KOLPA-285560 format. One record per residue: y, z, x of N, C-alpha, C in turn. Coordinates in steps of 0.2 Angstrom, whole numbers, plus 2048, in hexadecimal, padded with zeros to 3 digits. Layout:
KOLPA-285560
YZXYZXYZX;...
***
This chain:
KOLPA-285560
7FA7FF8058017FE7FE806800805;80A7FD8028137FD8078187FF801;81D8028068228058038268017FF;8287FA8028297F68018297F27F6;8257F77F581E7F17ED81F7FB7EC;81D7FC7ED81C8067EA8228077E7;8288077EC82D8067E78338017E6;82E7FF7E08317F87DB8357FB7D5;83B7F87D58407FB7CF8407F67CC;83B7F27CB83A7EF7C38397F17BE;83B7F17BB83A7F47B38387EF7AC;8337F17A78307ED7A28367E679F;83C7EB79F8427E579E8487E77A2;84A7E27A684F7E17AA8547E77A7;8577E77AE85F7ED7AC8667E77AA;8667EA7A486E7E77A38727E67A7;8757ED7A887A7EE7AD8797E97B4;8717E77B78717E47BD8737DD7BD;8727D87B48727D57B58777D07B2;87D7D67B08847D27B08897D57B4;8887DB7B788D7DC7BC88D7E37C3;8887E07C38857E57CB88A7EB7CD;8907E97D08917EC7D28977F27CB;8947F37C78997F87BF8947FD7C3;88E7FF7C48898047C28888037CD;88980A7D18868087D588080E7D8;8808107D28788147D08738117D3;86E8137D986680F7DA86380E7D2;85D80D7D18598087CD8558107C9;8528147D185081D7CD8558217CB;85E81D7CD8658227CB8618237C5;86281D7C186381C7BA85D81F7B6;85681C7B98518217B78548297B6;85782B7BA85B8317B985C8347B1;8628307B18648317AC86382D7A5;85E82A7A485A82979F85682F7A0;8558307A184F83879F85483D7A0;85883F7A185E84579F85F848798;86183F79786583E79185F83D78B;85A83E78B85583A78685383F780;85283E77C84E841777847846779;84384477E83D84277D83E849783;84284878984284D78F84485678B;84D85678484D85B78484886077F;84485C77A84085E77983B86477E;83B86278083586678883886C787;83F86E78884287578683F87A77F;83A87777D83887C77A83187A775;82C87877C82587677D822879783;81E87D78181988378681988378D;81A88679081988579881188A798;81189179680D89679680B89978F;81189B7908138A078881789E783;81489C77D81589777981A89D773;82089977282589B76D8288A3771;8288A377782A8AA77982F8AB778;8358B177583A8B277583F8B477A;83E8B678083E8B67858438B0787;8488B278A84D8A778F84C8AA797;8478AE7978458AE79F83D8AA7A2;83C8AC79D8338A879D83489D79D;83189D7A08308957A082F89079A;83188B79982F88579582D882798;82987C79582987579882F87379C;83487079883C87079A83D8737A2;83D8797A383F87D7A983A87D7AF;83287C7AD82D87A7B182E8747B4;8318707AF8308687B18398657B6;83F86A7B584286A7B983F86D7BF;83E8717BE83E8777C483586F7C9;83186E7C782D8687C98318627D0;83785F7CA83C85D7CD83E85F7D0;8408657D28468687D883F8677DD;83A8677DE83686A7E28338627E6;83185F7DF82F8577E28348547E7;8398547E28408517E98418557ED;8418597F284085F7F783785A7FA;83485C7FA82F85A7FB8318517FC;83384E7F88338467FA839847801;83D84C80384184B80984084E80E;83C85280A837855813831851814;82E84E81182B84781382B83F814;83183F81383483A81583883981B;83D83F81D83C840825838840827;83284482782E84482B82983E82A;82883B82882983382A82D82C82C;83282E82D83682C83283782F838;83983683983883A83C831836842;82B838841825835842822831842;82882984382782584181F822840;81D82483A81782383781781C832;81D81A83281C81582E82280D830;81F80A83582780883682E802831;82880182A82B7FF82682E80581E;83080A82283380F81E83A811822;83F81281C84681181C84981881B;84D81881C85481D81985281C812;85381881285681480A84F817806;84B81480884481780384481D803;84482380884582980884B82D805;85082B80285382D7FD85182B7F4;84E8227F38498207EF8468247EF;8428277F283882C7F183F8317ED;8428357EF84683C7EF84783B7E7;84A8357E484C8327DD8458337D8;84282E7DA83E82C7D683A8347D5;8388387DB83383E7D88388437D6;8408427D68428467D18438457C9;84083F7C984283C7C283983E7BE;83983B7C482C83E7C282C8457C1;82F8497C382F8507C283384F7B9;83884F7B98398507B183384F7AD;8318487B182F8457AA8258447AA;82384A7AF81C84A7AF81884B7A9;81C8527A68198567A081B853798;81D84E79982384C79381D84A78D;81984778F81484678981284A789;81085078B80A85678780D859784;80785A77E80785B77680E865775;80E86677081086B770808874770;80F87A77380787E77480587E77A;80687977E80487A7867FF876789;7FC87678D7F387678F7EE878789;7F087D7867EC87C77F7EB87677B;7F387377B7F286F7757F086A777;7ED86877E7EA86477F7E386677B;7E286977E7DA86B77B7D986A775;7DC86D7727DD86C76B7DC868767;7E08607677DE85A7697D8858766;7D585976D7D08557727CB85776F;7CA85D76D7C38647687C5860763;7CC85D75F7CD85C7577C8854757;7C885175D7C684A75B7BF84D75E;7B98507617B48527617B185275D;7B58567567B38597537B385674D;7B885274D7B884C7487B9844746;7B784374C7B783B74D7B3839749;7AC83C74C7A78367487A5838740;7A883F73E7A98417397AF83C735;7B38397377B78357337B582E730;7B582B72A7B38267267B9820726;7B981E7277BE8167257B980E721;7BB80D71E7B780B7187B0809718;7AC8117187A381271A7A3813720;7A68127247A38147297A681872E;7A281A7337A681E7387AC81B73D;7AF81F73D7B481D7447B281B74B;7AE82274C7AB8227537A681A755;7A48187507A181274F7A580E750;7AB80C7497AE80674D7B3807752;7B580C7557BA80C75B7B8807760;7B98067677B780176E7B680A76F;7AF80B7747AF80F77D7B481277D;7BA80C7807BF8117837C581577E;7C58127757C88147737C781A770;7C081B7737BD82176F7BE827773;7BB8257787C082977E7C682D780;7C882777D7CF8297817D183177A;7CE8327747D18397717CD83D775;7C883A7777C38407777C484777F;7C88407827CB84278A7D4841787;7D68437817DC8447837DF848789;7E484678A7EA84878F7F084778F;7F884E7927FC8497917FD846797;7FA84779D7FA8407A27FB83879F;7F68377997F983179A7FE830793;7FD83779080483678A80A83478A;80B838791813837796812831795;80E82C79980F82379C812820795;80C82378F80E820788815820786;81982678781D829784823825788;82382678D82982279282A819790;82381879082681078E82480E787;82381178282180F77B824811778;82481777B82681A77282E81D771;82F81E77683682377983B81B776;83D81A77184281376F847814771;84C81177485181177485680A771;8518057758547FD77584F7FA772;84B7F97768447F677483E7FC774;8387F87718337F87738317FB778;8357FB77F8307FD78783580478A;83580878383580D78483A811789;83B81478B840816790843811797;83D80C79683B80779D8408067A4;83C80E7A583C80F7AA83980A7AF;83B80D7B88388047BE8318097BE;82E8037C38298037C28258097C6;82980B7CE82780E7D38288177CC;82D8157C982C8207C882681F7C3;8268197BC81E8197BB81781C7BD;8178177C18108157C581081C7CA;8158227CA8158277CB81482E7C6;81482B7C28118327BE80B8307BC;80882A7BD80282B7BA7FC82C7C1;7FD8367BF7F78377C37EF8397C6;7EB8347C17E38317C17E582A7BD;7E68247C17E781E7C07DE81B7BF;7DD81F7BA7D481C7B67D68207B0;7D28167AB7D181A7A47CE81E7A3;7CE8207997C88267987C282479A;7BF81F79B7B881F79B7B781B7A1;7BB81D7A87BC81D7AF7BC8227B3;7BC8297AE7BB8317B17B68347B3;7B58327B87AF8347BD7B083B7C3;7AD8457BF7B18477C57AD84A7CB;7A88457C97A08467D17A58437D3;7A983F7D57AC83B7DC7AF83E7E0;7B08457DE7B58477E37BD8467E3;7BE8407E07C383E7E37CA8427DB;7CE8427DE7D28467D87D78417D5;7D58397D47DA8387D07D38347CE;7CE8367CD7C98347C67C58397C1;7CA8407C27CA8457BE7CD8467B7;7D18437B57D38417AF7D683B7AD;7D783A7A57DB8317A37E08337A4;7E182A7A87E982A7A97EF8287A4;7E98237A07ED81D79C7EA81C798;7EC8187917E781A78C7E5813788;7E180F7867DE8097857E6805782;7E880977D7EE80477D7F3803782;7F28077867F980478D7F6802795;7EE8007917EC7FD79A7F07F779D;7F47F27977F47EE79B7F97F079E;7FF7F479C8067F979D8077FB7A5;7FF7FF7A77FE8047AE7FC7FA7B1;7F57F87AF7F47F17B47FC7EF7B6;7FF7ED7B28057E97B480A7EE7BA;80B7F27B880F7F87BB80A7F97C1;8037FB7C37FF7FB7CA7FF7F77CE;7FF7F07C98017E87CC8067E77D1;80C7E87CE8117E97D18157EC7D8;8117F47D78137F87DA80C7F77E4;8087F67DF8037F57E57FE7F97E5;7FD7FD7E17F98027DE7F48037DD;7F27FF7D77EA7FA7D77E57FF7D4;7E88037D17E58077CE7E080E7D2;7E880F7D97E78157DE7ED8177DC;7EB81D7DD7F38247DD7F88207DE;7FD8217DF80181F7E18058267E6;8068217EC8088297F180A82C7EF;81082C7EB8158327E88138357E4;80C8337E180A8367D980783F7E1;80383E7E68038427E78078487E8;80D8487EB81384B7EE81784C7E6;81884B7E081684C7D98128527D6;80C8527D78078537D780785D7DA;80885C7E180C8607E380F8667E2;8158627E081B8677DE8198697D6;8178687D48168697CE80E86F7CE;80A86F7D48048747D58098797D7;8108767DC81087D7DE8178827D8;81887D7D481E87F7CE81C8837CA;8158817C98118867C280D88C7C5;80D88C7CC8088907D18098987D0;8128957D28188997D481889E7CD;81A89A7CB81F8997C381C89F7C0;81589E7BE8128A27B980D8A87B9;80F8A97C28108B17C68148B37C3;81A8AE7C58228B57C38228B57BB;81E8B17B68228B17B081C8B57AE;8168B77B18108BA7B08128C37B3;8168C57B58168CA7B981F8CF7B4;8248C77B28278CA7AD8268CD7A6;8208CA7A481C8C979F8188D279D;8188D47A58148DA7A480A8D87A7;80B8D47A78048CF7A88008D27B1;8048D17B48018D07BA8078D87BE;8048D97C38088DF7C580A8DD7CC;80E8E07CF80E8E07D78088E27DA;8058E77D97FD8EB7DD7F88E77DB;7F88E37D67F38DD7D37F48D97DA;7FB8D67D87FA8D07DF7FA8D37E4;7FB8D97E67FA8DB7F07F08DA7F2;7EE8DC7EA7E78DD7EC7E48D37EC;7E68D17E77E68CD7E97E78CA7F0;7E98CA7F17EA8C67F87E88CA7FC;7E68D07FD7E48D48017DB8D2802;7D88D07F97D18CD7FB7D48C67FE;7D68BF7FD7D78BA8017D58BB808;7DC8BF80A7DE8C18117D58C2811;7D38C78137CC8C98137C88C3813;7C78C280E7BE8BB80D7C38B3813;7CB8B38177C98B281D7C68B5823;7C98B98227C88BD8287C18BD82A;7BB8BE8227B58BF8227B48B7825;7B78B18267B58AB8247AE8AA82B;7A78A58257A48A582A7A389E830;7A58A18357A489783979F893839;79A89583779389283579788D82E;79788F82C79E88982679D882829;7A187D8247A08768277A787582A;7A987082F7AE8708337B586D82E;7B486D8297B886B8247BB872822;7B98768207B787C81C7BC87F822;7B88818297BA88282F7C287F831;7C587982E7CA8798307CF87C82A;7CC87D8247D188081E7D5884821;7D08898247D28928257D589382D;7D788C82F7D988D8367DF88A838;7E38858317E888282F7EF88A830;7F58878307FC88B8317F8890828;7FB89782C7FA89B82780089E824;7FF8A481F8058A681E8078AC81C;8088B181F8078B881E80A8BC819;8058BB8128078BD80E8088C280A;8038C680B8008CB8098078D180C;8078CD81280C8D48178118D1815;8148CB81481B8CA80F81B8CD80D;8198CC8068198D180081C8D8801;8178DC8038198E380781E8E2808;8208DD80E8268DE81182F8DE80D;82A8D98078318D88008338DE7FE;82A8E57FB82D8E97F58308EF7FD;8308EE8028348F580883A8F3807;83A8EF8078428EA8088478EC802;8428ED7FB8448ED7F38468F57F5;8418F87F68438FF7F884B9027F9;84990080184F9028058548FF804;8558FB7FF85A8F77F885B8FC7F4;8589007F28599017EC8579017E6;8558FB7E48558F77DE8528FA7DA;8568F77D684F8F97CF8488FA7CF;8488F67D183E8F37D083C8F17D9;83B8F47DD8368F07E18328EA7E0;82E8EC7DA8298E87D982B8E17D9;82F8DF7D58338D97D18378D77D7;83A8DB7DC83D8D97E28388D77E3;8328DA7E982C8D57EC82D8D07EA;8278D17E38248CA7DE8288C27DF;82E8C37DC8338BD7DF8368BB7E4;8398C07E783C8BE7F08328BD7F2;82F8BC7F18298BC7F38258B57F1;8258B47EB8268AD7EA82A8A67EC;82E8A97ED8358A57ED8318A47F6;8328AA7F782F8A78018298A4800;8258A27FD81D8A07FA8208977F9;8238987F582588F7F482788D7FA;82988F7FD82E88B80482988B80A;82288D80C81C88E80C816885809;81588A80581488380081A87A7FF;81E87B80082287480281E871809;81E87880F81E874816818874814;81287781380987381180986D80E;80D86B80980A86480781185F809;81385F80D81885D81381185C818;80F86281D80B85E82080685C81C;80285B8167FC8578147FF855811;80585281080284A80E807846814;80A84A81C80D844820803844828;7FF8488267F98498277F6845828;7F584281F7F183D81B7F483881D;7F883781F7FE83081B7F982B81B;7F78278207F28218217EF82381C;7E98278197E68238167E682580C;7EE82A80E7F18298067F6824805;7F581D80A7F881980A7F481180A;7EE8168097E88108077E2811803;7E68188017E481A7FA7DC81C7FB;7D98208017D68238037D682A801;7DC82F8007DC8368007DC8367FA;7D483C7FB7D183D7F57D28457EE;7D98497F57DA8517F37E38507F2;7E28567F07E98567EE7ED8597F7;7F385B7F37F78587FD7F685F801;7F28667FC7F286E8007EA86F803;7E78698017DE8688047E186980B;7DD87080D7DB8728137E3877817;7E58788127E887E8147E9884810;7EC8898157EC8918117F0890809;7F588B80C7F88898057F688B800;7EF8848007EA8827FC7E98897F7;7E588C7FB7DF8927FB7E789B7F6;7EC8997FA7F089D7F67F189B7EF;7F28957EE7F38947E67EC8927E3;7E68937E67E28927E17E189C7E0;7E289F7E27E28A87E27E98A87DD;7EE8A77DD7F08A77D57F08A47D1;7ED89E7CF7E989B7CA7E389D7C8;7E28A17CC7DC8A57CA7DE8AC7C8;7E48AF7CA7E78B47C57EA8B47C1;7ED8AE7BF7F18AD7B87EB8AD7B4;7E78A77B67DF8A77B27DF8AD7AE;7DD8B17B47D88B77AF7DD8BD7AE;7E38BB7AF7E68C27AE7EB8BE7A7;7ED8B97A77F38B77A17ED8B479E;7EA8AE79F7E98A879A7E28AA796;7DE8B07997DB8B37997D98BB792;7DF8B97927E38C378F7E38C0787;7E38C77847E18C577C7E88C4779;7ED8C377E7F28C377A7F28BB777;7F08B877E7F28B07807EE8AF77E;7E88B077A7E18AE7757E18AF76D;7E58B376D7EB8B47637EE8AE764;7F48AE7677F98A87697F58A2766;7EF89E76B7ED89A76B7E8897764;7E389C7627E189C75D7E6899756;7ED89E7577F189B7537F5896754;7F58917587F688D75A7F4886758;7EA88975A7E58817597E588474F;7E788874D7E888A7457EB883744;7F38837477F887F7447F5878748;7F287474C7F287074E7EB86D74C;7E78717497E186E7457E686D73F;7E986F73C7EC86D7357EF866736;7F58667397F786273A7F585A73D;7EF85C73F7EA8577417E585473C;7E38587377E08567327E385372C;7EB85672A7ED8537267F384C729;7F084C72F7F48437317F0842732;7EC83F7337E683A7367E283A72F;7E183D7287E183D7237E683771E;7EC8397227F283271D7F182B720;7F382C7297F082772B7ED82372C;7E682672A7DE82272C7DF819729;7E28187227E181371E7EA80E71D;7EC8147207F580F7237F480A723;7F78017217F87FE7267F17FB725;7EF7FB71E7E87F971B7E97F8714;7E47F47107E67F270A7E47F9706;7E37FC7087E08057027E8807702;7E98076F97EE80D6F87EC8136FB;7F28166FF7F481B6FF7F681F6FB;7F18276FD7F482C6F57FB82B6F7;7FE82F6F28058336F18068356F5;80083C6F78008416FD80183E704;7FB8367047FD83470C80283470E;80583170880B82C70981183170A;81483870A81783B70A81683C711;81083F71480F84171981083E71F;80D83771E80F833722816830725;81C83471E822831720824834725;82283A72682383E72B82383D732;81F83973382183573B82683173A;82A83274183082F74482F826741;83682574183481C74283381C748;83681D74E83281A75582D81B757;82981E75282082075481E81C74D;82281874B81D81374481F80D748;82580C74982680774C826804752;82280875781E80975D81680375A;81480775480C80675480E7FF752;8127FF7498147F77488147F274E;8177F47528197EC7588127EE75C;80D7F475C8087F47638027ED75E;8037F37557FC7EF7517FC7EB751;8037E47508027DE7517FC7DB752;7F97D674E7F37D17507EE7D3752;7EC7DC7547E77DE7567E27E0750;7DC7E17547D57DE74E7D37E474A;7D27E77427D37EE7427D27F2746;7CD7F27487CA7FA74D7CF7FD755;7D07F67577D97F775C7DF7F8755;7DF7F974E7E37FD74C7E4801748;7DD8047487DA80B7447DA80F74B;7DA80D7507DA8107597E2813759;7E680C7587EE81075B7F0813755;7F181374F7EE8177487EF82074C;7EA82074E7E68287527EC82B754;7ED82475A7F282575F7FB82775D;7FA82375680082575180282C751;7FA82E74F7FA83774D7FD83B754;7F88397597FA83E75F80283B764;80483676280A83476580F83975F;80F838758813840755813846757;80984775780A85175980E85275C;80C84B76580F84F76B81384E76C;81984976882084B767823853765;81F85675E82085A75D823862762;82786576382786B767824870763;82587676681F87A76382287F75D;82887E75B82D88275882C87D752;82D87575082B87274C82387174A;82087274E81A87174E819878748;81987E74B81988474481B88273E;82387F74082788073A82287A735;82187873981E87173481787472D;81087573280D87A73181187F72B;81588272D814888728817886721;81B87F72182287B71C81B878718;81887771981087171680A876715;80B87D71880788271180A88770C;81088970F81688A70981688F70C;817891713817895715821897718;82289A71382A89A71582E8A4719;
***
């Protein structure tokens, strides 16, 4: 892969400004992407979508919007560090200072939209939608035949492996109607960067050990869009190199932010964190030298005196007489850790540069670093103390009830839409809730398609509408339709 094609400024529809008067707008094409994103309703809706704690009343706890802003910031910082190292270490003769600036802008934008396709209620929302299709797709009757029998294999697998990642590409290329059916009409370089898993639902294979094959990256309905993008950028079903950096920024942001939010909410204490760090460092000290070479390498790379730093911040907090030395220690420690993780990801990219550019690197950028071990520990701690807590389970059960009800109503109403069968008065009213943007996108995409593909697109219309909902809207719609005042 070559940077001059990877950083493609092509759009599905050309830029009006560029064609009429280039001197009137001095922004780069990637800077224009940024302004398209932050001015969009889809981006604003992230302020009312769950990161970890749904419908939380605290103004401290992160939402999808604040998380996306953090990822954007980290991604841009990583782009600056990595771009400078490529230049200073002469990793690539074709890489220029302007390219460094461009990748920073692309990564800044990618961070803003990497979660823009996620449904309400966080990752549990994705799971609830997948499970709804697993439970109901075979039961749905369409003119006497099971929907599962009518749909082609990839169509079915799209619903069984429903993903916010694939929905993000769909949203920004087709659903966010600005001028026409091209969505936000973003640059191909940016669009390719947000495709973390460049495989269709039928290409998922977790046994390969290649991170790109773990999930679905695009729907059957959007396959031609992705093929055009990857052909233009020259990735051809490989990960775009910037995708590794975006993923590293996302991992960095959520692994540290989840701990801070959990600490503030009282799920995790200073002493819990201290104990987990002690266990991790003991594991490293007890490391078995008889293990394979790649495992030995993981434990001999640069380390971060994690437990020592945490205790140092605690002592400093006591000396300063702060109200909570524990809070002072945890928050300052997380900031210090973020800096260390940026260094790990920078080294991960530059040390694997040739493999990444050949499309042969199969791991994340933290692989083989102490930072990766720290992040795994933090994720396990958050999972055990937060995600598996009764409080979260209770909220998720309520969220599941809401999403199941909405999926039942919407799929039932949309199933025979656009067929000769006359809709019931109730179905008409339910269909009327779906926004004109989504309905227009369906009509445009359904033209000339077979009955099976139109049926598939109508089911996608439901997931499009549900994914566009905020947490509050989904809850309010459920209450209104059930007569709950």
